[in-house]
Biotite code that builds the C-alpha atoms (Angstrom):
import biotite.structure as struc

atoms = struc.array([
    struc.Atom([29.165, -6.945, -25.952], chain_id="A", res_id=1, res_name="MET", atom_name="CA", element="C"),
    struc.Atom([27.670, -7.791, -29.361], chain_id="A", res_id=2, res_name="ASN", atom_name="CA", element="C"),
    struc.Atom([24.776, -5.807, -30.935], chain_id="A", res_id=3, res_name="ALA", atom_name="CA", element="C"),
    struc.Atom([22.416, -8.527, -30.478], chain_id="A", res_id=4, res_name="SER", atom_name="CA", element="C"),
    struc.Atom([22.984, -9.296, -26.788], chain_id="A", res_id=5, res_name="LEU", atom_name="CA", element="C"),
    struc.Atom([22.497, -5.360, -26.217], chain_id="A", res_id=6, res_name="GLN", atom_name="CA", element="C"),
    struc.Atom([19.266, -4.985, -28.125], chain_id="A", res_id=7, res_name="ALA", atom_name="CA", element="C"),
    struc.Atom([18.372, -7.935, -25.898], chain_id="A", res_id=8, res_name="GLU", atom_name="CA", element="C"),
    struc.Atom([19.173, -6.112, -22.886], chain_id="A", res_id=9, res_name="LEU", atom_name="CA", element="C"),
    struc.Atom([17.511, -2.897, -24.009], chain_id="A", res_id=10, res_name="ASP", atom_name="CA", element="C"),
    struc.Atom([14.452, -4.485, -24.866], chain_id="A", res_id=11, res_name="HIS", atom_name="CA", element="C"),
    struc.Atom([14.309, -6.395, -21.377], chain_id="A", res_id=12, res_name="ALA", atom_name="CA", element="C"),
    struc.Atom([14.866, -3.042, -19.625], chain_id="A", res_id=13, res_name="LEU", atom_name="CA", element="C"),
    struc.Atom([12.146, -1.384, -21.528], chain_id="A", res_id=14, res_name="THR", atom_name="CA", element="C"),
    struc.Atom([9.711, -4.394, -20.880], chain_id="A", res_id=15, res_name="ALA", atom_name="CA", element="C"),
    struc.Atom([10.555, -4.013, -17.206], chain_id="A", res_id=16, res_name="ALA", atom_name="CA", element="C"),
    struc.Atom([9.974, -0.360, -17.229], chain_id="A", res_id=17, res_name="VAL", atom_name="CA", element="C"),
    struc.Atom([6.562, -0.816, -18.961], chain_id="A", res_id=18, res_name="ASP", atom_name="CA", element="C"),
    struc.Atom([5.392, -3.532, -16.363], chain_id="A", res_id=19, res_name="GLU", atom_name="CA", element="C"),
    struc.Atom([6.425, -1.124, -13.688], chain_id="A", res_id=20, res_name="MET", atom_name="CA", element="C"),
    struc.Atom([4.058, 1.397, -15.349], chain_id="A", res_id=21, res_name="ARG", atom_name="CA", element="C"),
    struc.Atom([1.365, -1.105, -15.419], chain_id="A", res_id=22, res_name="LEU", atom_name="CA", element="C"),
    struc.Atom([1.583, -2.304, -11.935], chain_id="A", res_id=23, res_name="ALA", atom_name="CA", element="C"),
    struc.Atom([1.761, 1.317, -10.548], chain_id="A", res_id=24, res_name="VAL", atom_name="CA", element="C"),
    struc.Atom([-1.497, 2.022, -12.565], chain_id="A", res_id=25, res_name="ASP", atom_name="CA", element="C"),
    struc.Atom([-3.042, -1.025, -10.850], chain_id="A", res_id=26, res_name="GLN", atom_name="CA", element="C"),
    struc.Atom([-1.985, 0.095, -7.406], chain_id="A", res_id=27, res_name="LEU", atom_name="CA", element="C"),
    struc.Atom([-3.582, 3.499, -7.840], chain_id="A", res_id=28, res_name="VAL", atom_name="CA", element="C"),
    struc.Atom([-6.822, 1.419, -8.918], chain_id="A", res_id=29, res_name="ASP", atom_name="CA", element="C"),
    struc.Atom([-6.330, -0.777, -5.865], chain_id="A", res_id=30, res_name="ALA", atom_name="CA", element="C"),
    struc.Atom([-5.895, 2.292, -3.615], chain_id="A", res_id=31, res_name="LEU", atom_name="CA", element="C"),
    struc.Atom([-9.168, 3.818, -4.978], chain_id="A", res_id=32, res_name="HIS", atom_name="CA", element="C"),
    struc.Atom([-11.004, 0.705, -4.362], chain_id="A", res_id=33, res_name="THR", atom_name="CA", element="C"),
    struc.Atom([-9.611, 0.563, -0.854], chain_id="A", res_id=34, res_name="GLU", atom_name="CA", element="C"),
    struc.Atom([-10.902, 3.979, -0.341], chain_id="A", res_id=35, res_name="ARG", atom_name="CA", element="C"),
    struc.Atom([-14.309, 3.071, -1.583], chain_id="A", res_id=36, res_name="ASN", atom_name="CA", element="C"),
    struc.Atom([-14.349, -0.008, 0.559], chain_id="A", res_id=37, res_name="ALA", atom_name="CA", element="C"),
    struc.Atom([-13.173, 2.032, 3.869], chain_id="A", res_id=38, res_name="LEU", atom_name="CA", element="C"),
    struc.Atom([-16.159, 4.519, 3.041], chain_id="A", res_id=39, res_name="GLU", atom_name="CA", element="C"),
    struc.Atom([-18.904, 2.031, 2.667], chain_id="A", res_id=40, res_name="THR", atom_name="CA", element="C"),
    struc.Atom([-17.174, -0.448, 5.296], chain_id="A", res_id=41, res_name="ALA", atom_name="CA", element="C"),
    struc.Atom([-17.236, -3.320, 2.844], chain_id="A", res_id=42, res_name="ASP", atom_name="CA", element="C"),
    struc.Atom([-15.083, -5.749, 4.454], chain_id="A", res_id=43, res_name="VAL", atom_name="CA", element="C"),
    struc.Atom([-14.892, -8.092, 1.555], chain_id="A", res_id=44, res_name="ASP", atom_name="CA", element="C"),
    struc.Atom([-13.817, -5.244, -0.673], chain_id="A", res_id=45, res_name="ALA", atom_name="CA", element="C"),
    struc.Atom([-11.168, -4.051, 1.820], chain_id="A", res_id=46, res_name="LEU", atom_name="CA", element="C"),
    struc.Atom([-9.671, -7.341, 2.075], chain_id="A", res_id=47, res_name="ASN", atom_name="CA", element="C"),
    struc.Atom([-9.399, -7.981, -1.763], chain_id="A", res_id=48, res_name="LYS", atom_name="CA", element="C"),
    struc.Atom([-7.921, -4.369, -2.195], chain_id="A", res_id=49, res_name="SER", atom_name="CA", element="C"),
    struc.Atom([-5.327, -4.910, 0.753], chain_id="A", res_id=50, res_name="GLY", atom_name="CA", element="C"),
    struc.Atom([-4.361, -8.175, -0.800], chain_id="A", res_id=51, res_name="ALA", atom_name="CA", element="C"),
    struc.Atom([-3.950, -6.711, -4.208], chain_id="A", res_id=52, res_name="SER", atom_name="CA", element="C"),
    struc.Atom([-2.011, -3.786, -2.831], chain_id="A", res_id=53, res_name="LYS", atom_name="CA", element="C"),
    struc.Atom([0.491, -6.380, -1.166], chain_id="A", res_id=54, res_name="HIS", atom_name="CA", element="C"),
    struc.Atom([0.857, -8.371, -4.466], chain_id="A", res_id=55, res_name="GLU", atom_name="CA", element="C"),
    struc.Atom([1.454, -5.161, -6.481], chain_id="A", res_id=56, res_name="LEU", atom_name="CA", element="C"),
    struc.Atom([4.071, -3.863, -3.896], chain_id="A", res_id=57, res_name="MET", atom_name="CA", element="C"),
    struc.Atom([6.026, -7.172, -4.217], chain_id="A", res_id=58, res_name="MET", atom_name="CA", element="C"),
    struc.Atom([5.686, -7.162, -7.840], chain_id="A", res_id=59, res_name="ARG", atom_name="CA", element="C"),
    struc.Atom([7.027, -3.513, -7.957], chain_id="A", res_id=60, res_name="LEU", atom_name="CA", element="C"),
    struc.Atom([9.853, -4.674, -5.876], chain_id="A", res_id=61, res_name="GLU", atom_name="CA", element="C"),
    struc.Atom([10.878, -7.438, -8.066], chain_id="A", res_id=62, res_name="GLN", atom_name="CA", element="C"),
    struc.Atom([10.599, -5.211, -11.147], chain_id="A", res_id=63, res_name="LEU", atom_name="CA", element="C"),
    struc.Atom([12.654, -2.429, -9.812], chain_id="A", res_id=64, res_name="ASP", atom_name="CA", element="C"),
    struc.Atom([15.438, -5.069, -8.918], chain_id="A", res_id=65, res_name="SER", atom_name="CA", element="C"),
    struc.Atom([15.430, -6.171, -12.341], chain_id="A", res_id=66, res_name="GLU", atom_name="CA", element="C"),
    struc.Atom([15.197, -2.636, -13.657], chain_id="A", res_id=67, res_name="ARG", atom_name="CA", element="C"),
    struc.Atom([18.399, -1.765, -11.538], chain_id="A", res_id=68, res_name="VAL", atom_name="CA", element="C"),
    struc.Atom([20.319, -4.795, -12.652], chain_id="A", res_id=69, res_name="GLN", atom_name="CA", element="C"),
    struc.Atom([19.353, -4.424, -16.493], chain_id="A", res_id=70, res_name="LEU", atom_name="CA", element="C"),
    struc.Atom([20.092, -0.514, -16.136], chain_id="A", res_id=71, res_name="SER", atom_name="CA", element="C"),
    struc.Atom([23.891, -1.381, -15.500], chain_id="A", res_id=72, res_name="GLN", atom_name="CA", element="C"),
    struc.Atom([24.199, -3.378, -18.683], chain_id="A", res_id=73, res_name="GLY", atom_name="CA", element="C"),
    struc.Atom([22.132, -1.101, -21.073], chain_id="A", res_id=74, res_name="ALA", atom_name="CA", element="C"),
    struc.Atom([22.917, 2.658, -19.941], chain_id="A", res_id=75, res_name="PRO", atom_name="CA", element="C"),
    struc.Atom([21.821, 4.243, -23.265], chain_id="A", res_id=76, res_name="GLU", atom_name="CA", element="C"),
    struc.Atom([18.225, 2.390, -22.901], chain_id="A", res_id=77, res_name="ALA", atom_name="CA", element="C"),
    struc.Atom([18.354, 3.554, -19.189], chain_id="A", res_id=78, res_name="SER", atom_name="CA", element="C"),
    struc.Atom([18.818, 7.303, -20.101], chain_id="A", res_id=79, res_name="ARG", atom_name="CA", element="C"),
    struc.Atom([16.211, 7.152, -22.867], chain_id="A", res_id=80, res_name="ALA", atom_name="CA", element="C"),
    struc.Atom([13.749, 5.544, -20.398], chain_id="A", res_id=81, res_name="LEU", atom_name="CA", element="C"),
    struc.Atom([14.420, 8.192, -17.836], chain_id="A", res_id=82, res_name="ALA", atom_name="CA", element="C"),
    struc.Atom([11.229, 10.388, -18.424], chain_id="A", res_id=83, res_name="PRO", atom_name="CA", element="C"),
    struc.Atom([9.215, 7.061, -18.171], chain_id="A", res_id=84, res_name="LYS", atom_name="CA", element="C"),
    struc.Atom([10.996, 6.327, -14.790], chain_id="A", res_id=85, res_name="TRP", atom_name="CA", element="C"),
    struc.Atom([10.273, 9.912, -13.442], chain_id="A", res_id=86, res_name="GLN", atom_name="CA", element="C"),
    struc.Atom([6.792, 9.550, -14.466], chain_id="A", res_id=87, res_name="ASP", atom_name="CA", element="C"),
    struc.Atom([6.637, 6.365, -12.419], chain_id="A", res_id=88, res_name="ILE", atom_name="CA", element="C"),
    struc.Atom([8.116, 8.066, -9.495], chain_id="A", res_id=89, res_name="LEU", atom_name="CA", element="C"),
    struc.Atom([5.742, 10.736, -9.647], chain_id="A", res_id=90, res_name="GLN", atom_name="CA", element="C"),
    struc.Atom([2.747, 8.077, -9.776], chain_id="A", res_id=91, res_name="SER", atom_name="CA", element="C"),
    struc.Atom([4.423, 6.157, -6.902], chain_id="A", res_id=92, res_name="LEU", atom_name="CA", element="C"),
    struc.Atom([4.512, 9.584, -4.815], chain_id="A", res_id=93, res_name="ARG", atom_name="CA", element="C"),
    struc.Atom([0.806, 9.746, -5.475], chain_id="A", res_id=94, res_name="ALA", atom_name="CA", element="C"),
    struc.Atom([0.220, 6.293, -4.452], chain_id="A", res_id=95, res_name="CYS", atom_name="CA", element="C"),
    struc.Atom([1.891, 7.016, -1.176], chain_id="A", res_id=96, res_name="GLN", atom_name="CA", element="C"),
    struc.Atom([-0.292, 10.121, -0.618], chain_id="A", res_id=97, res_name="GLN", atom_name="CA", element="C"),
    struc.Atom([-3.613, 7.817, -1.480], chain_id="A", res_id=98, res_name="LEU", atom_name="CA", element="C"),
    struc.Atom([-2.349, 5.395, 1.033], chain_id="A", res_id=99, res_name="ASN", atom_name="CA", element="C"),
    struc.Atom([-1.818, 7.826, 3.671], chain_id="A", res_id=100, res_name="GLN", atom_name="CA", element="C"),
    struc.Atom([-5.218, 9.386, 2.930], chain_id="A", res_id=101, res_name="ARG", atom_name="CA", element="C"),
    struc.Atom([-6.726, 5.709, 3.533], chain_id="A", res_id=102, res_name="ASN", atom_name="CA", element="C"),
    struc.Atom([-4.579, 5.243, 6.612], chain_id="A", res_id=103, res_name="GLY", atom_name="CA", element="C"),
    struc.Atom([-5.941, 8.285, 7.935], chain_id="A", res_id=104, res_name="TYR", atom_name="CA", element="C"),
    struc.Atom([-9.460, 7.083, 7.377], chain_id="A", res_id=105, res_name="LEU", atom_name="CA", element="C"),
    struc.Atom([-8.666, 3.837, 8.988], chain_id="A", res_id=106, res_name="VAL", atom_name="CA", element="C"),
    struc.Atom([-7.249, 5.973, 12.019], chain_id="A", res_id=107, res_name="GLY", atom_name="CA", element="C"),
    struc.Atom([-10.601, 7.729, 12.413], chain_id="A", res_id=108, res_name="ILE", atom_name="CA", element="C"),
    struc.Atom([-12.629, 4.610, 12.125], chain_id="A", res_id=109, res_name="ARG", atom_name="CA", element="C"),
    struc.Atom([-10.591, 3.151, 14.935], chain_id="A", res_id=110, res_name="LEU", atom_name="CA", element="C"),
    struc.Atom([-11.054, 6.202, 17.013], chain_id="A", res_id=111, res_name="GLN", atom_name="CA", element="C"),
    struc.Atom([-14.861, 5.925, 16.576], chain_id="A", res_id=112, res_name="GLN", atom_name="CA", element="C"),
    struc.Atom([-14.710, 2.215, 17.566], chain_id="A", res_id=113, res_name="VAL", atom_name="CA", element="C"),
    struc.Atom([-12.638, 2.838, 20.765], chain_id="A", res_id=114, res_name="ARG", atom_name="CA", element="C"),
    struc.Atom([-15.297, 5.458, 21.870], chain_id="A", res_id=115, res_name="LYS", atom_name="CA", element="C"),
    struc.Atom([-18.056, 3.356, 21.100], chain_id="A", res_id=116, res_name="ALA", atom_name="CA", element="C"),
    struc.Atom([-16.448, 0.672, 23.179], chain_id="A", res_id=117, res_name="LEU", atom_name="CA", element="C"),
    struc.Atom([-15.500, 2.985, 26.066], chain_id="A", res_id=118, res_name="ALA", atom_name="CA", element="C"),
    struc.Atom([-19.163, 4.295, 26.120], chain_id="A", res_id=119, res_name="VAL", atom_name="CA", element="C"),
    struc.Atom([-20.378, 0.500, 26.185], chain_id="A", res_id=120, res_name="LEU", atom_name="CA", element="C"),
    struc.Atom([-17.920, -0.427, 28.935], chain_id="A", res_id=121, res_name="THR", atom_name="CA", element="C"),
    struc.Atom([-18.623, 2.470, 30.885], chain_id="A", res_id=122, res_name="GLY", atom_name="CA", element="C"),
    struc.Atom([-14.755, 3.561, 31.107], chain_id="A", res_id=123, res_name="ASN", atom_name="CA", element="C"),
    struc.Atom([-14.827, 6.591, 28.730], chain_id="A", res_id=124, res_name="GLU", atom_name="CA", element="C"),
    struc.Atom([-12.209, 8.325, 30.581], chain_id="A", res_id=125, res_name="THR", atom_name="CA", element="C"),
    struc.Atom([-9.672, 5.422, 30.769], chain_id="A", res_id=126, res_name="GLU", atom_name="CA", element="C"),
    struc.Atom([-6.621, 5.764, 28.614], chain_id="A", res_id=127, res_name="ALA", atom_name="CA", element="C"),
    struc.Atom([-5.144, 2.902, 26.860], chain_id="A", res_id=128, res_name="SER", atom_name="CA", element="C"),
    struc.Atom([-1.301, 2.339, 26.216], chain_id="A", res_id=129, res_name="VAL", atom_name="CA", element="C"),
    struc.Atom([0.793, -0.042, 24.229], chain_id="A", res_id=130, res_name="TYR", atom_name="CA", element="C"),
    struc.Atom([2.740, -2.903, 25.876], chain_id="A", res_id=131, res_name="GLY", atom_name="CA", element="C"),
    struc.Atom([6.278, -3.991, 25.231], chain_id="A", res_id=132, res_name="ARG", atom_name="CA", element="C"),
    struc.Atom([5.163, -6.662, 22.557], chain_id="A", res_id=133, res_name="ALA", atom_name="CA", element="C"),
    struc.Atom([3.051, -3.724, 20.909], chain_id="A", res_id=134, res_name="GLY", atom_name="CA", element="C"),
    struc.Atom([-0.465, -4.915, 22.006], chain_id="A", res_id=135, res_name="ASP", atom_name="CA", element="C"),
    struc.Atom([-3.001, -2.550, 23.092], chain_id="A", res_id=136, res_name="LEU", atom_name="CA", element="C"),
    struc.Atom([-3.478, -2.469, 27.002], chain_id="A", res_id=137, res_name="ARG", atom_name="CA", element="C"),
    struc.Atom([-6.636, -0.811, 28.764], chain_id="A", res_id=138, res_name="THR", atom_name="CA", element="C"),
    struc.Atom([-8.091, -1.074, 31.912], chain_id="A", res_id=139, res_name="SER", atom_name="CA", element="C"),
    struc.Atom([-11.573, -1.530, 30.204], chain_id="A", res_id=140, res_name="LEU", atom_name="CA", element="C"),
    struc.Atom([-13.374, -4.737, 31.453], chain_id="A", res_id=141, res_name="ARG", atom_name="CA", element="C"),
    struc.Atom([-16.232, -6.200, 29.616], chain_id="A", res_id=142, res_name="SER", atom_name="CA", element="C"),
    struc.Atom([-19.544, -5.587, 31.400], chain_id="A", res_id=143, res_name="GLN", atom_name="CA", element="C"),
    struc.Atom([-22.792, -7.513, 30.406], chain_id="A", res_id=144, res_name="PRO", atom_name="CA", element="C"),
    struc.Atom([-25.370, -4.935, 28.715], chain_id="A", res_id=145, res_name="LEU", atom_name="CA", element="C"),
    struc.Atom([-28.215, -6.882, 30.013], chain_id="A", res_id=146, res_name="ALA", atom_name="CA", element="C"),
    struc.Atom([-29.245, -10.236, 31.739], chain_id="A", res_id=147, res_name="GLU", atom_name="CA", element="C"),
    struc.Atom([-31.503, -12.664, 30.466], chain_id="A", res_id=148, res_name="ALA", atom_name="CA", element="C"),
])
């Protein structure tokens, strides 16, 4: 392979890794925004952060695919970028922990809502199960709270 083409591959690989670093930093921000939205029950912010997370994850998958392909053609640049790659992996592990923490908060909120619904319907002790299609099935019936 000629030097010009190799330099181009090296540059493309470096650019992909740098873009991944930026996307991971943005993902961290989105996860913090999601946490704040969960804590303040801000539905709009929660929707925006969820959409942002999804877009960033798609972008990271695309960039990682590019990185893997470019690494095959630029092994020296790949070795030189190994510390950056390890930093990205460490940040992704932190993102996973942030996402799990946010998921735990969602689970707590869901339990609170289910308990409130059980109190309102008068069926506190009834258990709910998931059906074959993954839908939640309970024997709770809606009852009017008041009549006009």
